[in-house]
C-alpha positions as CSV (number, residue, x, y, z in Angstrom):
1,M,104.9,135.8,-92.3
2,A,102.9,139.1,-92.0
3,S,101.6,138.7,-95.5
4,F,100.5,135.2,-94.7
5,K,98.6,136.3,-91.6
6,K,97.0,139.3,-93.5
7,S,95.9,136.7,-96.2
8,F,94.3,134.5,-93.7
9,E,92.6,137.3,-91.9
10,T,91.1,138.4,-95.2
11,L,90.0,134.9,-96.0
12,K,88.2,134.7,-92.6
13,A,86.5,137.9,-93.0
14,T,85.4,137.0,-96.4
15,S,84.2,133.3,-95.2
16,H,82.3,135.2,-92.4
17,S,80.7,137.7,-94.5
18,A,79.7,134.8,-97.1
19,A,78.3,132.8,-94.2
20,K,76.3,135.7,-92.9
21,G,74.9,136.4,-96.3
22,V,73.8,132.7,-96.5
23,T,72.3,132.8,-93.2
24,D,70.4,136.0,-93.8
25,T,69.0,134.7,-97.1
26,A,68.0,131.4,-95.4
27,E,66.2,133.3,-92.6
28,Q,64.5,135.5,-95.0
29,A,63.4,132.5,-96.9
30,A,62.1,130.7,-93.8
31,E,60.1,133.9,-92.8
32,D,58.5,134.1,-96.2
33,A,57.5,130.6,-96.1
34,V,55.9,130.9,-92.7
35,Q,54.1,133.9,-93.8
36,Q,53.0,132.2,-97.1
37,V,51.6,129.2,-94.7
38,A,49.8,131.6,-92.4
39,D,48.2,133.6,-95.5
40,S,47.1,130.1,-96.9
41,A,45.6,129.1,-93.5
42,K,43.8,132.2,-93.1
43,E,42.3,132.1,-96.7
44,T,41.3,128.4,-96.1
45,A,39.5,129.3,-92.9
46,N,37.7,132.2,-94.7
47,I,36.8,129.9,-97.6
48,A,35.2,127.3,-95.1
49,A,33.3,130.1,-93.2
50,Q,31.8,131.5,-96.4
51,E,30.8,128.0,-97.3
52,A,29.4,127.2,-93.9
53,G,27.4,130.4,-94.2
54,R,26.0,129.5,-97.5
55,Q,25.0,125.9,-96.3
56,T,23.4,127.5,-93.1
57,Q,21.4,130.0,-95.2
58,A,20.3,127.0,-97.5
59,A,19.2,125.0,-94.7
60,I,17.4,128.0,-93.2
61,G,15.5,128.4,-96.4
62,K,14.5,125.0,-96.6
63,A,13.1,125.0,-93.3
64,A,11.2,128.1,-93.8
65,D,9.8,126.7,-97.1
66,K,8.8,123.6,-95.3
67,A,7.1,125.6,-92.4
68,V,5.1,127.6,-94.9
69,D,3.9,124.5,-96.6
70,T,3.0,122.9,-93.2
71,I,1.0,126.1,-92.2
72,K,-0.8,126.1,-95.7
73,E,-1.6,122.3,-95.4
74,T,-2.9,122.8,-91.7
75,G,-5.0,125.9,-92.9
76,Q,-6.5,123.7,-95.6
77,K,-7.4,121.0,-93.2
78,L,-8.9,123.4,-90.8
79,E,-11.1,125.1,-93.6
80,P,-14.9,124.1,-93.4
81,K,-15.8,121.6,-96.1
């Protein structure tokens, strides 16, 4: 009977150890997945900000060009003929 009890206790300890290993592995995998999502979101936000900056610069450039053209046209209209 003692031998059976010892075998049972060993099996119980082994099962507990295996379950803990599986839990630890699953926990690490979940942490890694969360970190990857966070990194991806950060990268996406950075790309969007860069694109918004490029579009803003392009719009400013177009507005400046139009302002220069308007000033030139106004100057030509004001010149004595």
